[in-house]
C-alpha positions as a Markdown table, in Angstrom:
| # | Residue | x | y | z |
|---|---|---|---|---|
| 1 | Met | 60.4 | 94.3 | 98.9 |
| 2 | Ser | 64.2 | 93.8 | 99.2 |
| 3 | Arg | 66.0 | 94.3 | 102.5 |
| 4 | Thr | 67.5 | 97.7 | 103.3 |
| 5 | Ile | 71.3 | 97.8 | 103.1 |
| 6 | Lys | 72.8 | 99.2 | 106.3 |
| 7 | Val | 75.8 | 101.4 | 105.7 |
| 8 | Leu | 78.5 | 102.8 | 108.0 |
| 9 | Leu | 80.1 | 106.0 | 106.8 |
| 10 | Ala | 83.6 | 106.8 | 108.1 |
| 11 | Glu | 84.9 | 110.2 | 107.0 |
| 12 | Asp | 86.7 | 112.9 | 109.1 |
| 13 | Gln | 85.4 | 115.9 | 107.1 |
| 14 | Ser | 81.9 | 116.6 | 108.4 |
| 15 | Met | 80.7 | 118.4 | 105.2 |
| 16 | Val | 81.8 | 115.5 | 103.0 |
| 17 | Arg | 80.4 | 112.9 | 105.3 |
| 18 | Glu | 77.0 | 114.6 | 105.5 |
| 19 | Ala | 76.9 | 115.1 | 101.8 |
| 20 | Leu | 77.7 | 111.4 | 101.1 |
| 21 | Ala | 75.1 | 110.4 | 103.7 |
| 22 | Ala | 72.5 | 112.6 | 102.1 |
| 23 | Leu | 73.2 | 111.2 | 98.6 |
| 24 | Leu | 73.0 | 107.6 | 99.8 |
| 25 | Gly | 69.9 | 108.4 | 101.8 |
| 26 | Leu | 68.1 | 109.2 | 98.5 |
| 27 | Glu | 68.3 | 105.5 | 97.6 |
| 28 | Glu | 65.3 | 103.5 | 98.6 |
| 29 | Asp | 67.3 | 100.4 | 99.5 |
| 30 | Ile | 70.2 | 102.0 | 101.3 |
| 31 | Glu | 70.3 | 103.5 | 104.8 |
| 32 | Val | 73.3 | 105.1 | 106.5 |
| 33 | Val | 72.8 | 103.8 | 110.0 |
| 34 | Ala | 76.0 | 105.1 | 111.5 |
| 35 | Gln | 78.7 | 107.8 | 110.9 |
| 36 | Val | 82.2 | 108.2 | 112.5 |
| 37 | Ala | 85.0 | 110.7 | 112.0 |
| 38 | Arg | 87.9 | 108.5 | 113.2 |
| 39 | Gly | 89.4 | 105.3 | 111.8 |
| 40 | Asp | 89.8 | 103.8 | 115.3 |
| 41 | Glu | 86.0 | 103.9 | 115.9 |
| 42 | Val | 85.1 | 101.9 | 112.8 |
| 43 | Leu | 85.2 | 98.4 | 114.1 |
| 44 | Ala | 83.2 | 99.0 | 117.3 |
| 45 | Thr | 80.6 | 101.1 | 115.4 |
| 46 | Ala | 80.2 | 98.4 | 112.7 |
| 47 | Arg | 79.7 | 95.8 | 115.4 |
| 48 | Ala | 77.2 | 97.9 | 117.3 |
| 49 | His | 75.0 | 98.7 | 114.3 |
| 50 | Asp | 75.4 | 95.3 | 112.5 |
| 51 | Val | 76.1 | 97.0 | 109.2 |
| 52 | Asp | 76.3 | 95.4 | 105.8 |
| 53 | Val | 78.7 | 97.8 | 104.1 |
| 54 | Ala | 81.4 | 100.1 | 105.5 |
| 55 | Leu | 82.4 | 103.2 | 103.4 |
| 56 | Leu | 85.9 | 104.3 | 104.6 |
| 57 | Asp | 87.9 | 107.4 | 103.8 |
| 58 | Ile | 91.6 | 106.8 | 103.7 |
| 59 | Glu | 92.9 | 109.8 | 105.6 |
| 60 | Met | 91.4 | 109.8 | 109.1 |
| 61 | Pro | 92.7 | 110.4 | 112.6 |
| 62 | Gly | 93.1 | 107.4 | 114.9 |
| 63 | Ala | 93.6 | 104.9 | 112.0 |
| 64 | Thr | 93.6 | 105.1 | 108.2 |
| 65 | Gly | 90.8 | 103.7 | 106.2 |
| 66 | Ile | 93.1 | 101.0 | 105.0 |
| 67 | Glu | 94.0 | 100.0 | 108.5 |
| 68 | Ala | 90.3 | 100.0 | 109.4 |
| 69 | Ala | 89.6 | 97.8 | 106.4 |
| 70 | Gly | 92.2 | 95.3 | 107.6 |
| 71 | Gln | 90.5 | 95.2 | 111.1 |
| 72 | Leu | 87.1 | 94.7 | 109.6 |
| 73 | Arg | 88.3 | 91.9 | 107.3 |
| 74 | Arg | 89.9 | 90.1 | 110.3 |
| 75 | Glu | 87.0 | 90.7 | 112.8 |
| 76 | Leu | 83.9 | 90.9 | 110.6 |
| 77 | Pro | 84.8 | 89.0 | 107.5 |
| 78 | Ala | 81.2 | 89.0 | 106.2 |
| 79 | Leu | 81.0 | 92.8 | 106.1 |
| 80 | Lys | 81.8 | 94.5 | 102.8 |
| 81 | Val | 84.3 | 97.3 | 102.6 |
| 82 | Ile | 84.4 | 100.2 | 100.1 |
| 83 | Val | 87.4 | 102.5 | 100.4 |
| 84 | Leu | 86.9 | 106.1 | 99.2 |
| 85 | Thr | 89.7 | 108.6 | 98.5 |
| 86 | Thr | 90.2 | 112.1 | 97.4 |
| 87 | Phe | 93.6 | 111.2 | 96.1 |
| 88 | Gly | 93.7 | 109.0 | 93.0 |
| 89 | Arg | 97.0 | 107.4 | 94.0 |
| 90 | Pro | 97.6 | 103.9 | 92.4 |
| 91 | Gly | 99.5 | 102.6 | 95.4 |
| 92 | Tyr | 96.5 | 103.2 | 97.7 |
| 93 | Leu | 94.5 | 100.9 | 95.5 |
| 94 | Arg | 96.9 | 98.0 | 95.8 |
| 95 | Thr | 97.3 | 98.5 | 99.5 |
| 96 | Ala | 93.5 | 98.8 | 100.1 |
| 97 | Met | 92.9 | 95.6 | 98.1 |
| 98 | Glu | 95.6 | 93.8 | 100.0 |
| 99 | Ala | 93.9 | 94.9 | 103.3 |
| 100 | Gly | 90.7 | 93.3 | 102.2 |
| 101 | Ala | 88.7 | 96.1 | 100.6 |
| 102 | Asp | 85.9 | 95.0 | 98.2 |
| 103 | Ala | 85.8 | 98.3 | 96.3 |
| 104 | Phe | 87.9 | 101.4 | 95.7 |
| 105 | Leu | 86.5 | 104.6 | 94.4 |
| 106 | Val | 87.4 | 108.3 | 94.2 |
| 107 | Lys | 85.1 | 110.7 | 96.0 |
| 108 | Asp | 84.2 | 112.7 | 92.9 |
| 109 | Ala | 82.6 | 109.6 | 91.3 |
| 110 | Pro | 78.9 | 110.1 | 90.4 |
| 111 | Ala | 76.5 | 109.4 | 93.3 |
| 112 | Ala | 74.8 | 106.6 | 91.2 |
| 113 | Gln | 78.2 | 104.9 | 90.9 |
| 114 | Leu | 78.7 | 104.9 | 94.7 |
| 115 | Ala | 75.2 | 103.5 | 95.3 |
| 116 | Gly | 75.8 | 100.9 | 92.6 |
| 117 | Ala | 79.0 | 99.9 | 94.2 |
| 118 | Val | 77.2 | 99.4 | 97.6 |
| 119 | Arg | 74.8 | 97.0 | 95.9 |
| 120 | Lys | 77.5 | 95.2 | 93.8 |
| 121 | Val | 79.8 | 94.5 | 96.8 |
| 122 | Leu | 76.9 | 93.1 | 98.7 |
| 123 | Ala | 76.3 | 90.8 | 95.7 |
| 124 | Gly | 79.9 | 89.6 | 95.9 |
| 125 | Glu | 81.4 | 91.7 | 93.2 |
| 126 | Arg | 84.5 | 93.8 | 93.3 |
| 127 | Val | 84.4 | 97.4 | 92.1 |
| 128 | Ile | 87.5 | 99.4 | 91.2 |
| 129 | Asp | 87.9 | 102.8 | 89.6 |
| 130 | Pro | 89.1 | 101.9 | 86.1 |
| 131 | Thr | 91.5 | 104.8 | 85.8 |
| 132 | Leu | 93.2 | 103.9 | 89.0 |
| 133 | Ala | 93.3 | 100.3 | 88.1 |
| 134 | Ala | 95.2 | 101.1 | 84.9 |
| 135 | Ala | 97.6 | 103.4 | 86.8 |
| 136 | Ala | 98.2 | 100.8 | 89.5 |
| 137 | Leu | 99.2 | 98.2 | 86.8 |
| 138 | Ala | 101.4 | 100.7 | 85.1 |
| 139 | Asp | 103.2 | 101.7 | 88.4 |
| 140 | Gly | 103.7 | 98.1 | 89.5 |
| 141 | Ala | 104.0 | 97.0 | 93.1 |
| 142 | Asn | 105.4 | 99.1 | 96.0 |
| 143 | Pro | 109.2 | 98.5 | 95.9 |
| 144 | Leu | 109.6 | 99.6 | 99.5 |
| 145 | Thr | 109.8 | 97.2 | 102.4 |
| 146 | Asp | 107.8 | 97.8 | 105.6 |
| 147 | Arg | 110.9 | 99.1 | 107.4 |
| 148 | Glu | 111.8 | 101.4 | 104.6 |
| 149 | Arg | 108.3 | 102.9 | 104.6 |
| 150 | Glu | 108.4 | 103.3 | 108.4 |
| 151 | Val | 111.7 | 105.2 | 108.2 |
| 152 | Leu | 110.5 | 107.4 | 105.3 |
| 153 | Arg | 107.3 | 108.2 | 107.1 |
| 154 | Ala | 109.3 | 109.2 | 110.2 |
| 155 | Ala | 111.7 | 111.2 | 108.1 |
| 156 | Ala | 108.9 | 113.3 | 106.5 |
| 157 | Asp | 109.1 | 115.9 | 109.3 |
| 158 | Gly | 112.8 | 116.6 | 108.6 |
| 159 | Ser | 114.1 | 114.7 | 111.6 |
| 160 | Thr | 117.9 | 114.0 | 111.6 |
| 161 | Asn | 119.3 | 110.5 | 111.4 |
| 162 | Ala | 120.1 | 110.7 | 115.2 |
| 163 | Glu | 116.5 | 111.7 | 115.9 |
| 164 | Leu | 115.1 | 108.9 | 113.7 |
| 165 | Ala | 117.3 | 106.3 | 115.3 |
| 166 | Lys | 116.1 | 107.3 | 118.7 |
| 167 | Ala | 112.5 | 107.4 | 117.8 |
| 168 | Leu | 112.6 | 104.1 | 115.9 |
| 169 | His | 115.0 | 102.3 | 118.3 |
| 170 | Leu | 117.5 | 101.7 | 115.5 |
| 171 | Ser | 121.2 | 102.5 | 115.1 |
| 172 | Gln | 122.0 | 105.6 | 113.0 |
| 173 | Gly | 123.8 | 103.3 | 110.5 |
| 174 | Thr | 120.6 | 101.2 | 110.0 |
| 175 | Val | 118.6 | 104.4 | 109.5 |
| 176 | Arg | 121.0 | 105.6 | 106.9 |
| 177 | Asn | 120.9 | 102.2 | 105.1 |
| 178 | Tyr | 117.1 | 102.2 | 105.0 |
| 179 | Leu | 116.9 | 105.8 | 103.7 |
| 180 | Ser | 119.7 | 105.0 | 101.1 |
| 181 | Met | 117.8 | 101.9 | 99.9 |
| 182 | Ala | 114.5 | 103.9 | 99.6 |
| 183 | Ile | 116.2 | 106.7 | 97.7 |
| 184 | Gln | 117.9 | 104.2 | 95.4 |
| 185 | Lys | 114.6 | 102.2 | 94.7 |
| 186 | Leu | 112.6 | 105.4 | 94.0 |
| 187 | Ala | 115.4 | 106.8 | 91.7 |
| 188 | Val | 115.5 | 110.1 | 93.5 |
| 189 | Arg | 118.2 | 112.4 | 94.8 |
| 190 | Asn | 117.4 | 112.7 | 98.5 |
| 191 | Arg | 115.1 | 111.8 | 101.3 |
| 192 | Ala | 112.7 | 114.7 | 100.7 |
| 193 | Glu | 112.2 | 113.6 | 97.1 |
| 194 | Ala | 111.8 | 110.0 | 98.3 |
| 195 | Val | 109.0 | 111.0 | 100.7 |
| 196 | Arg | 107.3 | 113.1 | 98.1 |
| 197 | Thr | 107.5 | 110.4 | 95.4 |
| 198 | Ala | 106.3 | 107.6 | 97.7 |
| 199 | Arg | 103.4 | 109.8 | 98.9 |
| 200 | Glu | 102.3 | 110.7 | 95.3 |
| 201 | Lys | 102.2 | 107.0 | 94.4 |
| 202 | Gly | 100.4 | 106.1 | 97.6 |
| 203 | Trp | 103.2 | 103.9 | 98.8 |
| 204 | Leu | 103.6 | 105.5 | 102.3 |
């Protein structure tokens, strides 16, 4: 009989997490041995339970699933990582793969597809939602620099340039320049549109 695949499930919404755990629990060769609701608990939990595969939601408190994927890739390189998302944003796919994810799926994929992905990544394959893969290719790479993304994220709550400059330890002129470049690259009219567009594409 084949070895049971030990899975860590990281998802902040308890109903979704429990549903995913129940679905995977129906598979004879898969066992969810640990569950967490925060991204910053993933690494320690994966170590403690010696898991084979980590299923990570993107939007979590403490750290995003993509940040957690990067930590796992650096600290536990043999562990396989599947990123799950509610939001089919092409930019998330590219960022997740750059962070070291082995698979990227949307949560409304059939249960059999998720279980199949767990087995495939353990066998060394990569699994990517085909619709998202096509959209990511069509959208191209994220045009924003790390600094432009940082300033845009900070600007999302409507902070003034002076407030942004203080929070980010930059001059107001530098903040203006980063915002201006982001607006120009995204071909939008203002910072609010820049934030919205970057979020929709998964670039923030």
